C-alpha positions as CSV (number, residue, x, y, z in Angstrom):
1,M,70.0,107.0,15.4
2,T,70.6,104.7,18.2
3,N,71.2,104.8,21.5
4,L,74.2,102.7,22.0
5,T,76.7,102.7,24.9
6,L,80.0,100.7,24.5
7,Y,82.2,100.2,27.5
8,E,85.8,99.7,26.4
9,L,89.3,99.7,27.3
10,P,91.8,101.7,24.8
11,G,94.2,99.0,23.1
12,C,91.8,96.1,23.8
13,P,91.5,93.9,20.7
14,Y,88.2,92.9,21.4
15,C,86.8,96.3,22.0
16,A,88.8,97.2,18.8
17,K,86.7,94.2,17.1
18,V,83.3,95.8,18.2
19,K,84.0,99.6,17.6
20,D,84.8,98.0,13.7
21,K,81.6,96.6,13.3
22,L,79.8,99.4,14.7
23,A,81.7,101.6,12.2
24,A,81.2,99.4,9.4
25,L,77.4,99.8,10.3
26,N,77.5,103.5,10.6
27,L,76.2,103.4,14.0
28,E,76.8,106.1,16.5
29,Y,77.5,105.2,19.9
30,E,78.7,106.7,23.4
31,S,81.9,105.3,24.3
32,I,82.8,104.8,28.1
33,E,86.6,104.1,28.8
34,V,86.9,102.0,31.9
35,P,90.1,102.0,34.0
36,R,92.8,99.4,33.5
37,S,92.2,97.7,37.2
38,H,89.3,95.5,37.0
39,S,88.4,96.4,40.9
40,E,87.9,100.0,39.5
41,R,85.6,99.0,36.8
42,T,82.3,99.4,38.9
43,A,80.5,101.2,36.0
44,V,80.8,98.5,34.0
45,E,80.2,95.6,36.6
46,E,76.8,97.8,37.6
47,V,75.3,97.2,34.1
48,S,76.7,93.9,33.1
49,G,77.5,91.8,36.6
50,Q,80.9,91.5,35.3
51,T,84.3,93.7,34.9
52,G,85.7,92.5,31.3
53,V,85.1,94.6,28.3
54,P,83.8,95.3,26.0
55,V,80.2,95.6,27.1
56,I,77.4,97.1,25.1
57,V,74.1,98.8,26.0
58,D,71.2,99.2,24.0
59,P,67.9,100.1,25.7
60,E,66.0,100.5,22.3
61,N,66.1,96.8,22.3
62,D,66.3,95.9,25.8
63,V,70.0,95.3,26.1
64,H,71.4,96.3,29.4
65,G,74.9,95.1,29.7
66,M,76.0,92.6,27.0
67,P,79.6,91.2,27.4
68,E,81.9,89.3,25.1
69,S,82.9,90.8,21.7
70,D,81.8,87.8,19.4
71,D,77.9,87.9,20.9
72,I,78.3,91.7,20.5
73,V,79.1,91.7,16.9
74,A,76.5,89.0,16.3
75,Y,73.7,91.0,17.9
76,L,74.8,93.9,15.9
77,D,74.7,92.3,12.6
78,R,71.2,90.7,13.8
79,T,69.9,94.0,14.7
80,Y,71.3,96.7,12.7
81,A,72.8,95.2,9.5
């Protein structure tokens, strides 16, 4: 079992790409939906230093706020595939 957290926005195609990879790898994760307004995305900014999504947190592997869907998908493949 993993301890992954995904910060996401419903309808975001980049978030969907990450969610598809998580599903393909049968990984459980906590989903945190962020507000539409970037100025209200304080939670994701605290973990990643920016307000874009998706962002993944994986404390078991010392990942504390990785942004960018392509980077996240590559990380998940390297770590969990």
